[in-house]
N, C-alpha and C positions, 0 to 999 in steps of 0.2 A: 564518810559514814553520815553523818549530817544528811550532806544531798542526796541522798541516797534513799532516804525515809521520806525527805519532801519532794524529790521526783516519784514516789510512789504514791504521796496522799495528791498529788497534780491531779497520776495518771487515771486514778481511781473518782478523783471528782470528775474529771472529765469525760471518762467513761461513762458518769451518770448522767452528765450532762448529751452524751450522746443518746443512750439508748431515751431517756425524754424525749429528745427528739426525734430520734425513730418512732417512741408509739404513738408521738403525735401525729405525725406523716399516715403512719397506720388505723388509725380513727379518723383522720379527715376521708381514707380512700372509703372507709366501711360507711362512712356517715353519707359519703355519696350515694354509697348504693341501695341504702334507706329511704334519703329522699326520693329514687326512683318507683321504689313500692310506696311510698305515700301519695305518689302523682295518680297512680292505681288506681288505687285504695280512694280518693278524693272520687274519682272521675264514674268510680261504681256507686260508692256512695251517692253521691246528687240523685244517678237514675232508681236508687233505688226506692230514694224516700220519692224522688216524684208519683214513681209510678203504685207507692202506697197513698200517697195526697189524692193522684184522679181516679185513683181509683177506690177507694173508702169514700173520700171528701166527710171521714170522720178525726174530731177530736179526739175520740176514747182511743179509736182504733193508733193514731200516730205514738198515743201516750204507750200503749201497751209496748210496742213497739221500741220506742225506749225505752221501757223497762224492760222486756228481752234482753234486748244487744248488751247490756250497761249491767245490769243483778248479777251477772256472771262476776263482772270484778271484786263482788261484795265476797262470797265465797272462794274463788279462785288465785284472790292478791295475796292473801298469806300463806298460799299453798307453793306459791311460785317464788313469794322472799326467801323460803326457806333451797327450794330447790337452784333459786342463783346464788346463794353463799354456798351449797352445800357439794353441786355438780358443774362441769366444765361449764361455764359459761356462753363458749361459739359450740357448741354440740347443742343447745338447748336450744339457742338462736335458730339455729338449719331445722330443728323438730319443728319450734314454732312456726315456722315463715313458712313449711313445706305441708301442714297442716291447712293453716289458711291457705293455700293454693287448690290442697284437696276439694274444700268444704265450695273455694268461689266456683271448680269448677263444677261441683254437680248442681249448685244451683244454675251455672246458666244451661247445663242438658235439659232443667228439669221445664226452663222456660221456654229452650226452643224446640222441646218437644210439646211442647203449650201443656203439661202437668200440674203448672202451680197453682197453689191455692193460697187464701193469706195466710190459714194456720203454717203449711208448710212456711212458707216467708218467715212468721216468726220462729219456726226452730232452728232457720239454719243462720239467722239473727244471731240466734243463743249461742250455737255454735261456735258461731265468725265472733262473738264477743268475749266468747271463753279461752279464743285464740291467744286473742289481743290482750287478754289478762292475764296472761301467761309469758304471751314477751313483752309487756314495757317497763315491767320491774328489773330484768334481766339487760335490755337494753339503756334504762337508764343505770345502771349500776356501773355498767364496762364504761362509761363515760367518765366521770372521775379518775380512774384506774388507766387512764389513757390520755388523758388529757390537765394538763398542769394546774394547782390551785387556784394559780393571776388568771388564769384563763378560763373556769369556767366558764362565769358569767355573761362572758362574749362571748362564749360557743354557745353556749343557751340561746342567748339573745339571736347568733347566729340561724340558730335551728329554727327560732321562731319569724325570722325575716324567711327562711328557703322555702318551711313549709306557708305560711302567708300569700306568697308565691305561685306556691302549687297549688294552694285552694281557691288563686283565684284563676287557673286558667285551668283550672279538672272542672268544675262547675260551665265553665265556658263551653269547654270540648263536649261534655257531655248533656250540655242544652242541647248544642248543636248537631250529634247524633240522635238525639230524640225527635227532633224537629225533622228527620228523615226518614219518611213513610219502608220504606224497606228494610231500615236495620231495627233487628229485634232485641231487646234487652240482655239477650242472651247473651250476642254480638258482643255487648261492651262489654260486660264480663270479663273478655278473657284479653280487653286491656291490662286487668287488674296482676293473670297468670304470668301476661309476659313481664310484665313490670316489676312480679320477684322473679321470675331467672334471671334478670338484669341485676337482683338485690344480690342473689347469693354468686357471684364475682364475686368482689373485695369479700363480703363475707367467710370464702372458703380460703382466702388465703391471708389474711392478717391475722396476725397473734394475738389472738384478750388473755389481758392475764388473768390468773385467779386471784382466789384468797390465800392467804394467811394458809401455810399448812397447820400450822398451831393451830387457829384456827377449826378449822377444816378438822381437824383427830377432837377438839373438845366438843362440835356438832355434835358427831358420833357418840357420844356418854350422854349429849342431852335428850330428854323427850321431844316428842315431836309437838305440843303442848308449848317445853320450855322455851323453843327455839320460835314459835312465831308470838310468845308472849318475849321474848329477848328482845323483838325489833320495837318492841310500845316501852319497853326499856331501857335501850337506847333512846328514844325521843324524852322518854321521860328527865331523864336527866339534863338535859336545859333547862332552866326555868324560863319560863311563856311558851316554849314550843308547841303544846298537847293545845292552848289557848291558840296558837295561829292555826290547827289545824282544823279546830272546831269551827273557827272564822270560814277555812276556807269548805266548811262541810255548810258553814248555814248560804255562803253567795253559792253553791252550788245547787242549796234550796229554790232559792226562791229567784234563783236567772233558770230554775228551767219550762220555766213555760214560755221560754222567747225562746229555747233553744228548740222545746218538742214540736212547738206550734208553730215557730215561722214560715214552714210551704205554706197550711195551711192559713196562714194570716193572707199571705200575698194571693195565693188563689182565691179563697172562700172568700173571703171579709170583701178583700179589693180587686177580687178577678181578674188578677193576670193567669200568665203561660209561664211558661218553661223558662222564656229568654227575659219575664219580669224576675223572676224566682231567683235567676243568674246572675241578673246587675245586681241586686238589693245583696245578694253571698259577693260574688263580688267585691262590693264595695267593702263591706265585712269585713273581708278577708284581707283588703288593702291596704286598711287600716291595723294589723297585723300586723303588715310588709315593714310600714312605719313605724312602726313602736319597736318591728326587730332591728329596724337599723339603729334607732335610738338607745337600744340595749348593748350594740356592738358597737358605740361608741363608750359609757358608759363605764367605767371602774367600779363604783359604789355609788351607795348613800350617803352622809350621817343618818340618816331618820327612814329607812328604808319602809320598815313596817307603820309607820305615823303613814306616807304614802303607799302604802296599801291601801292600807283602811280609807282613805276619801278616796283614791280611786275604785275602790269598789261601790261608796255610800252614790259617785259621780255620774257608774252605769244603772246604778237602779234609778235614776233619773231620768238617763236615755231610753232605760226601757217604758218606762211608764210615759211616755211621752211620743210612742209610739201609737198610745190609746188612742191620742187625740188629730190623727192628719184623717182629714175628709174622706172617705172613699170615692168621690164624685171630681175629684182632683185629679186635673187631668195630668200631673207632675208626680202622683204620690208617690212612685213606683224609683223617685231619685229621692223625692224627700225621705221614705222610711232607709234606702239608702246612703243618706246624709247620718240622719240620724244613729243607725250602725256603725259605719262610719267613726263617728263620736263615740260611742260605746265600745267598738272593740280595742280603738286604742290605747289604751291603760293595760290589755289585753296579755302583750308580750311583757311588758314590763311585771306585772302583777306575778304572772307566772313563774317569767325566769328569776324574782326575786323570792318566788317560795321555793323551787327547787332549789335555788344556791343555796339558800340557806340550808336545807338537809345537809346537800352535800358537803357544805363545810362544819358545819355543826356535829354533825352525827358521825364516827369510825369509818372508816373504808370499809373493814370486813365484816359490821353490822349495814349497811348502807342496805342493801339488797330485800332484810329484813324490814330495815325501816322504812323503806322506801312502800314493800307490800303495805307494811300497817297506814301506812299513811293512808294509802287506794282504796286500804278499803271500810279507811275512817270518812276520810271527806269526800270523795265519789259515794259511801256507800247509802245516801239518801235522796242522790241525786237520781236513780229512776223514782222513788216512791214519790219525786217531786214531780217529775214528767210524766206521771200515769197521773196522779191528780190534778194536775192541771190540766189534762185532758179530760178526765172526767167530772173535773166543777167545768172546764168549759164549753161542753156540750148545753148545760143547762142557764150561766151565766154569759156566756159568750166571750171569743179572746181575748178582747180589747179590758176591758175591765178587768178578767187576770193576773193583765199586765202590771194594771194599778195599783191590786190588793197584794200582790208577791212582794213587789219594788216597794211599799210604804211596810211593812213589816219587815220587808230585808234588813231594810234603815235603821230601823229601832230597836233588833237584834245583834245588831253588827256594832251598834252606840257603848249598847248597854255592857256586850262584853268588852269593849276597848278600855270602860271606863271602871270597871270591876273585875277583869282579871290583868295577870304579871304579863300579860302578851309586848307591854311596851319597855318590858327589860333585855328583851329578843334584837334592839335598833343596836344598845352596845356591844353586844356577844355578837354579831354578822360584823360591826366592823369592823373588833378589834379581831375574829380570825381573819377576816380578810387581808389588812394589815400586819398580821402576824405569819399570814402566805405568801405576801406581798416581800415581805423582810428577812425571810428563809431563803429565799429563792434569790434575793437580791445580794445577800451577804453572801453565800455560792458564789455567785461569778465572782462577786469582790474578793473571794477566798485564793479562787483558780486566775484569777487577775494577779492576784498577788502573789503568788506563788509562782505560776509560773515567769513572770518577773523576775525575785530572787532567786532562780534557781539560772536564769540567765544569767543575773549580775555575777552571782559565785562564778557562772562557764569564764565568766569572761575576765574576770580575778585570775582563773588557773591560768589561762591562754598568756594573759599578759606576765605572769611570774612566773613561768615556760620560758618565756619569752628575752627574760630578766638572768633566767640560771643561765640556759643558753649566751648570751651575751658574754657570760659572766666569765663564763671555762671558757669561751673562744679570747677574751681579755685576755683570762690566765694563760691558755695554754703560748699565746703570743709571748 
């Protein structure tokens, strides 16, 4: 009887292990489709940004473009978080991906029929940004439900590695296509539609876990506002988490000039073309690839938040350094690319540690709302920062805005480090990672011990049966 109980326990543990491995394999299939879609988006984004740059030659227009693209995140992200935790995540991903495809097709037709205007571009970018604001929290919330805790950091690192590679290829392909006179930007947009179709194949076949039923029933009894605020409460439960989110908010605001004005910095300040822009963007993305490779081998750090703060300060220094590159220097685009490489090198590490911290410390059933709350807070100020940087740069120039933003950003970040409990997160993150690793190891060891014990018992049963048979034979003789 005891053996039967042990066998059942072992079978349950083995079944759970097999199920986890199956989820992980399905996630990798889903993940590959998303990366294909990202390639199409990278090519299209490059083409649209460059078209706006050469058409408007205006810092303000680029600032407005950033505002309408990222602004919807502020309003859509909290709602998307509630949807993520309440409804079927697979269905939501299909719907939001399909909406983005329809928007892209519409934009393509407008370009091909020569009915495009700057105002229409802004409207389309707003719709596209809204669809992405709904899609991203769902995709991020799926990851920890299908990936084992001890692999989260590496998977997030792999994500940045592949996205970095894709974002190197995207600008190169986009620049090559734009350089062909017979190709209209409307034709290029269809690449995004094609990669969307590829991404739909794994999405249709994989099984994406839903949140616990108990949590779903609880959500039905809660008001809309309560559910949204619950994401904030989930963040507040961990000391220092809100300070971490605020530090991300500060970084997003003061790094906004580089993000919004880089294409114009290359084209207007340094008289570069689409190939020069592709070069500097490619070098920036190459650094993200290197950072992704580093993160795929790093299980964790003893002081991840301290490293994050130091990295951001270093990035501000690189942003300011761009302003001092001479406009008449023959190798100026290689110099810009080299500084951007250094700037982007910590990005993968910073972002992976940031999202992994949230995934580890926030309960999985509240993760969708927590991530949506983070997306509503941290990036909320970025559209404003990009709009203001474009507006101010119209009067003082792009180079000076790089220097001012970097200086103020560094000062604010250091004040945050010395006056808030953000330091406490270092211990919490390390504790959570050790706990997750310990549970997984203990589970594996238990399975091995149980299977070994069962095998020993069965061996004893066989030996006893042989002894009994031998005794009976001797007795009969």
